C-alpha positions as CSV (number, residue, x, y, z in Angstrom):
1,X,0.0,0.0,0.0
2,X,1.3,3.4,-0.9
3,X,1.3,6.1,1.7
4,X,-0.3,9.1,-0.1
5,X,-2.1,10.1,-3.2
6,X,-2.3,13.7,-4.5
7,X,-5.4,14.5,-6.5
8,X,-3.9,16.4,-9.4
9,X,-7.1,17.8,-10.9
10,X,-9.8,19.6,-9.0
11,X,-12.4,17.8,-11.2
12,X,-11.4,14.5,-9.6
13,X,-12.4,15.8,-6.1
14,X,-16.1,15.0,-6.8
15,X,-15.2,11.3,-7.3
16,X,-13.4,11.1,-4.0
17,X,-16.1,13.0,-2.2
18,X,-18.8,10.7,-3.5
19,X,-16.8,7.6,-2.6
20,X,-16.3,8.7,1.0
21,X,-19.8,10.1,1.4
22,X,-21.2,6.7,2.4
23,X,-21.1,4.8,5.6
24,X,-21.1,1.5,3.7
25,X,-18.1,2.5,1.6
26,X,-16.2,3.7,4.6
27,X,-16.8,0.3,6.2
28,X,-15.4,-1.4,3.1
29,X,-12.3,0.8,3.4
30,X,-11.9,-0.2,7.1
31,X,-12.1,-3.8,6.2
32,X,-9.5,-3.5,3.6
33,X,-7.1,-1.8,6.0
34,X,-6.5,-5.2,7.5
35,X,-6.2,-7.5,4.5
36,X,-7.2,-8.2,0.9
37,X,-10.7,-9.5,0.4
38,X,-12.8,-10.5,-2.6
39,X,-16.3,-9.2,-3.3
40,X,-17.9,-12.3,-1.7
41,X,-15.9,-11.9,1.5
42,X,-16.7,-8.2,1.8
43,X,-20.4,-8.8,1.2
44,X,-20.4,-11.6,3.8
45,X,-18.5,-9.5,6.4
46,X,-21.0,-6.6,6.0
47,X,-24.1,-8.7,5.5
48,X,-25.0,-7.1,2.2
49,X,-25.9,-8.5,-1.3
50,X,-23.0,-9.2,-3.6
51,X,-24.5,-6.9,-6.2
52,X,-24.6,-4.0,-3.7
53,X,-21.0,-4.7,-2.7
54,X,-19.8,-4.8,-6.3
55,X,-21.4,-1.4,-7.1
56,X,-19.8,0.3,-4.1
57,X,-16.4,-1.3,-4.8
58,X,-16.7,0.1,-8.3
59,X,-17.2,3.6,-6.9
60,X,-14.2,3.3,-4.6
61,X,-12.1,2.0,-7.5
62,X,-13.2,4.9,-9.8
63,X,-12.0,7.3,-7.1
64,X,-8.7,5.4,-7.0
65,X,-9.0,4.7,-3.3
66,X,-8.8,0.9,-3.7
67,X,-7.0,-1.4,-6.0
68,X,-8.7,-4.5,-7.6
69,X,-7.4,-7.3,-9.7
70,X,-8.8,-10.5,-11.2
71,X,-7.3,-13.7,-10.1
72,X,-8.1,-17.3,-10.9
73,X,-10.6,-19.0,-8.7
74,X,-12.1,-22.5,-8.5
75,X,-14.9,-21.4,-10.8
76,X,-13.8,-18.6,-13.2
77,X,-12.2,-15.6,-11.6
78,X,-12.6,-13.5,-8.5
79,X,-12.1,-9.8,-8.0
80,X,-9.6,-9.2,-5.1
81,X,-9.7,-5.8,-3.4
82,X,-7.0,-4.0,-1.4
83,X,-6.6,-0.5,0.0
84,X,-4.4,1.6,-2.3
85,X,-3.4,4.5,-0.1
86,X,-3.6,5.6,3.6
87,X,-3.8,9.3,2.9
88,X,-5.5,11.5,0.3
89,X,-4.5,15.1,-0.4
90,X,-7.0,17.3,-2.2
91,X,-6.0,20.6,-3.7
92,X,-8.3,23.6,-3.7
93,X,-7.2,24.7,-7.1
94,X,-5.3,23.4,-10.1
95,X,-1.7,24.5,-10.6
96,X,-1.4,26.4,-13.9
97,X,0.8,24.7,-16.6
98,X,1.9,25.5,-20.1
99,X,-0.4,22.9,-21.4
100,X,-3.4,24.5,-19.6
101,X,-2.7,27.8,-21.4
102,X,-2.2,26.2,-24.9
103,X,-5.1,23.7,-24.8
104,X,-8.8,24.1,-24.4
105,X,-10.3,20.7,-23.5
106,X,-13.9,19.5,-23.2
107,X,-14.9,16.0,-22.0
108,X,-18.4,14.9,-23.2
109,X,-20.3,12.1,-21.6
110,X,-20.9,9.5,-24.3
111,X,-24.7,9.5,-23.6
112,X,-25.1,13.2,-24.4
113,X,-25.3,12.8,-28.1
114,X,-27.6,15.2,-30.0
115,X,-28.3,12.9,-33.0
116,X,-27.9,9.2,-33.7
117,X,-28.6,6.3,-36.1
118,X,-28.3,2.8,-34.9
119,X,-29.1,-0.7,-36.1
120,X,-29.3,-3.9,-33.9
121,X,-27.6,-5.5,-32.2
122,X,-27.5,-2.3,-30.1
123,X,-27.9,-1.0,-26.6
124,X,-26.7,1.2,-23.8
125,X,-25.5,0.6,-20.2
126,X,-24.8,2.7,-17.2
127,X,-22.3,1.6,-14.6
128,X,-25.1,0.0,-12.6
129,X,-27.7,-1.3,-15.1
130,X,-29.0,-1.7,-18.7
131,X,-30.7,1.5,-20.1
132,X,-34.0,0.6,-21.7
133,X,-33.9,-2.7,-23.6
134,X,-31.4,-4.6,-25.7
135,X,-31.7,-4.1,-29.5
136,X,-34.3,-1.3,-29.0
137,X,-33.7,1.9,-31.0
138,X,-36.1,3.6,-28.6
139,X,-33.6,3.0,-25.8
140,X,-31.3,5.6,-27.5
141,X,-34.0,8.2,-26.7
142,X,-34.2,7.2,-23.0
143,X,-33.3,10.2,-20.7
144,X,-31.1,7.9,-18.7
145,X,-28.7,7.8,-21.6
146,X,-26.9,10.7,-20.0
147,X,-25.4,8.2,-17.5
148,X,-24.3,5.8,-20.3
149,X,-20.9,4.1,-19.8
150,X,-21.1,1.8,-22.8
151,X,-23.0,2.2,-26.1
152,X,-23.0,-0.3,-29.0
153,X,-24.5,-0.7,-32.5
154,X,-23.8,-2.5,-35.8
155,X,-24.2,0.4,-38.2
156,X,-24.9,4.0,-37.7
157,X,-23.4,6.9,-35.8
158,X,-23.5,9.1,-32.7
159,X,-23.2,12.9,-33.1
160,X,-22.1,15.3,-30.4
161,X,-22.0,19.1,-30.2
162,X,-19.1,20.8,-28.4
163,X,-19.2,24.5,-27.5
164,X,-16.9,26.9,-29.2
165,X,-15.3,28.7,-26.3
166,X,-15.5,32.4,-26.7
167,X,-13.5,34.4,-27.2
168,X,-11.6,32.0,-29.4
169,X,-9.1,33.4,-32.0
170,X,-9.7,31.1,-34.9
171,X,-6.5,32.1,-36.7
172,X,-4.5,30.8,-33.7
173,X,-5.8,27.2,-33.7
174,X,-3.0,24.8,-34.4
175,X,-5.0,21.5,-34.2
176,X,-8.2,19.9,-33.0
177,X,-8.0,16.4,-31.5
178,X,-10.8,14.0,-30.6
179,X,-10.0,10.9,-28.6
180,X,-12.3,8.0,-27.5
181,X,-12.1,4.3,-26.4
182,X,-13.7,2.2,-29.1
183,X,-13.8,-1.3,-30.6
184,X,-15.9,-3.5,-32.9
185,X,-19.3,-5.0,-32.0
186,X,-20.1,-8.7,-32.0
187,X,-22.8,-10.4,-29.9
188,X,-20.9,-11.4,-26.7
189,X,-17.3,-10.7,-28.0
190,X,-15.0,-11.8,-30.8
191,X,-11.5,-10.5,-30.9
192,X,-11.1,-11.2,-34.6
193,X,-14.0,-9.2,-36.0
194,X,-12.8,-6.1,-38.0
195,X,-14.8,-3.0,-38.3
196,X,-14.1,0.4,-39.9
197,X,-14.8,3.2,-37.5
198,X,-14.9,6.7,-38.9
199,X,-14.9,10.1,-37.2
200,X,-16.0,13.5,-38.7
201,X,-15.7,17.0,-37.4
202,X,-18.2,19.6,-38.8
203,X,-19.1,16.9,-41.4
204,X,-15.5,16.7,-42.6
205,X,-14.1,13.2,-42.5
206,X,-11.0,13.0,-40.4
207,X,-10.2,9.4,-40.9
208,X,-11.3,5.7,-40.6
209,X,-9.6,3.3,-38.2
210,X,-9.8,-0.5,-38.7
211,X,-10.7,-2.0,-35.4
212,X,-9.4,-5.6,-35.1
213,X,-12.3,-6.9,-33.1
214,X,-14.7,-6.8,-30.1
215,X,-12.5,-7.2,-27.1
216,X,-13.5,-9.5,-24.2
217,X,-12.4,-12.6,-22.3
218,X,-10.6,-10.6,-19.7
219,X,-12.0,-7.8,-17.5
220,X,-11.7,-4.2,-18.5
221,X,-9.9,-2.2,-15.8
222,X,-13.0,0.0,-15.1
223,X,-15.8,-2.3,-16.3
224,X,-18.3,-3.0,-13.5
225,X,-18.1,-6.5,-11.9
226,X,-21.8,-7.2,-12.7
227,X,-21.1,-7.0,-16.5
228,X,-20.5,-10.6,-17.6
229,X,-17.0,-11.6,-18.7
230,X,-18.4,-13.1,-21.9
231,X,-19.5,-9.6,-23.0
232,X,-17.4,-6.7,-24.4
233,X,-15.0,-5.6,-21.8
234,X,-12.7,-2.9,-23.2
235,X,-11.5,-1.1,-26.3
236,X,-8.7,0.9,-27.8
237,X,-8.0,4.5,-27.0
238,X,-7.8,6.2,-30.4
239,X,-7.0,9.8,-31.3
240,X,-8.2,11.6,-34.4
241,X,-6.4,14.9,-35.2
242,X,-6.8,17.7,-37.9
243,X,-4.1,20.3,-38.3
244,X,-3.2,23.0,-40.9
245,X,-1.4,20.3,-42.9
246,X,-3.8,17.3,-42.8
247,X,-5.6,14.6,-40.7
248,X,-4.0,11.9,-38.5
249,X,-5.1,8.9,-36.5
250,X,-2.6,8.2,-33.6
251,X,0.0,10.3,-35.5
252,X,-0.4,8.4,-38.9
253,X,-1.8,10.4,-41.8
254,X,-5.4,9.5,-42.5
255,X,-6.6,12.3,-44.9
256,X,-5.9,15.5,-46.7
257,X,-8.6,17.8,-45.0
258,X,-7.1,20.7,-43.1
259,X,-8.4,23.1,-40.4
260,X,-9.7,25.6,-42.9
261,X,-12.1,23.0,-44.3
262,X,-14.0,22.9,-41.0
263,X,-15.5,26.4,-41.6
264,X,-15.0,27.1,-37.9
265,X,-15.7,30.8,-38.2
266,X,-19.2,30.1,-39.8
267,X,-20.4,27.9,-37.0
268,X,-21.3,28.5,-33.3
269,X,-20.2,25.0,-32.3
270,X,-18.1,22.0,-33.2
271,X,-20.0,18.9,-34.4
272,X,-18.3,15.5,-33.9
273,X,-19.7,12.3,-35.4
274,X,-18.4,8.8,-34.9
275,X,-19.7,5.6,-36.4
276,X,-19.7,2.9,-39.0
277,X,-20.6,3.9,-42.6
278,X,-23.2,2.0,-44.5
279,X,-20.6,1.7,-47.3
280,X,-17.8,0.5,-45.1
281,X,-16.0,-2.6,-46.4
282,X,-15.9,-4.0,-42.8
283,X,-19.2,-3.3,-41.1
284,X,-18.3,-4.9,-37.8
285,X,-20.2,-2.4,-35.6
286,X,-18.9,-0.2,-32.8
287,X,-18.6,-0.1,-29.0
288,X,-18.0,3.3,-27.5
289,X,-16.8,3.4,-23.9
290,X,-17.3,6.1,-21.3
291,X,-15.3,6.8,-18.1
292,X,-17.0,4.0,-16.1
293,X,-16.2,1.1,-18.6
294,X,-13.2,-0.3,-20.4
295,X,-9.6,0.5,-19.7
296,X,-9.5,4.3,-19.9
297,X,-11.1,6.7,-17.5
298,X,-12.5,9.2,-20.0
299,X,-15.5,9.9,-22.1
300,X,-15.1,11.7,-25.5
301,X,-12.3,14.2,-25.2
302,X,-12.3,17.2,-27.5
303,X,-9.1,19.3,-27.4
304,X,-8.2,22.5,-29.3
305,X,-4.5,23.4,-29.4
306,X,-3.6,27.1,-29.7
307,X,-0.4,28.8,-30.7
308,X,1.9,29.6,-27.8
């Protein structure tokens, strides 16, 4: 166990505060001060259902207060929990950095899309339950979609609107980057199931990434314990960027469009669309992960880089 954690970003304070604002979760922490325990053992010690225990362990894990790992058990795997730190330090403000001054970042929850098109198999999950019904297009209109941590469909797209921060000197924009955790979609999972996933900004195609498959078989670092191991567990963190010279996916050139093609000065916002084209050669669907699922603790991150 490490002695201390410094919360580097003031936005993370909410996760820690939520995690500690529960007598049950404080009892879990007290138990883990003594020894490592699995979900079943914690539930038995506290006299609570395993499902309740799993949800609360997930909240503590998200706040980085405990560490969990999957280890082999007699039947399948078990999630072992241990206390990660004995002290938490929370700042009252962020320390300014050069990157803070050069970048304008917005993180959009994956459920806050403004337009969509989806074909089954499809669905949405929060970190605690299914949203609506499996393979129901109507579920994509459910107000609870705002809490989505995983969204999947075979063909279609999700479109988001990001605010244009004002005042924003358009002439000084160096690049725009969108990053998200994604993978293919197959009922259950199938690691060899290619799919072409495309991203657009302001209706300009930035690039298409060929996902190798729908990833499962081992737990995602953040994926809730109640979500079965035989389902999609995690994806790949991909980065689409457009500059004054061209478009790139993870630094590899993916297109010839440039910043001027986005007509930024003519619009009051940035539109970001991600999905699988009807004309794609590999139509293997898409899973989109939020900050409570998969391996990366982020939703859709939109970043504008300015000149120094």
